[in-house]
N, C-alpha and C positions, 0 to 999 in steps of 0.2 A: 389639760390644759384649763383656761379659765374663759368664761362665757361671757365677758364684756363685751361692747360693740365693738365690731369691727374683728372678730376674735376669728371668724370661720374661717373654714380651710375649703377652696373648691372639692366638689367631692371629684375630682378626678384624678387631687393631689394626691386628696386622701386612699384612692385605690391605689395610685399607684406608688407610696407609701407601704399597704397593705400586704403589695406583692412583694416587693422588697425583704420587707423585713417576716415574711411567711404568716402574716397575722399576731406574730410574736410580743410579748410587753420586752420594749429595750431595755429593760434594770431586769429584769426575772425570768424571764423569755419563757411565762407560759403563753400559750398558743388561744387567742381568743374562747375561742371551742370550749377548753374547759374550765375559766376560771366566771362563765354566767352573767357577764356582763360588758360591754361593750367597752374596746380599748378606744380610751381619749388619744389625742393627738396633743403630741407636748413639743413646743419651742424649746432647744436645746440650748440655742442665745434668746435666753428672755426676748419679747418685745421690749420689756420695761428699760432694758438692755440695747435696745436700737436692733434688735435681732429681725431678721427677715420668716416670712412665709415660704421663703423657696424648702426644696428636697432636702436638701444637706442641713436644712436646722430642723427639721421634723424625725418627729420619734413616734412611736404608740408609747404607750404606758399604761397599767392599770391605776385607776384609780387611787388605788386603797395604798397600793408602792407608793404611788409621787407623793401621795402626802410624809409615807414615813419615811419618806427621804429629805423631808424636811423641805421639798419641793415648793414652798407655797413665797418663799424668796426671791429673787431676782437675778440668783447668782449665776452667771457665765457658765451651763455646763458642754460648751462646745467641743470639750477634750474630753469629758467621760466614756466615750464614747469605745 
């Protein structure tokens, strides 16, 4: 997730996403406790393409996996699940 203004996810929503995902990266399924870094919250449908910050549009990911997947663009990944 980018750190631009307005991109913050409420703590309660993040906690729900962590519980549902069992604190695993949505791409590689690595548990946060094994990766040595906090998982980032990512929008499946990017905000740049009018994606919202609902629980259904968010998942967790390792930043290194996110960038290796070419996630710097604004593609709609809502079908990637």
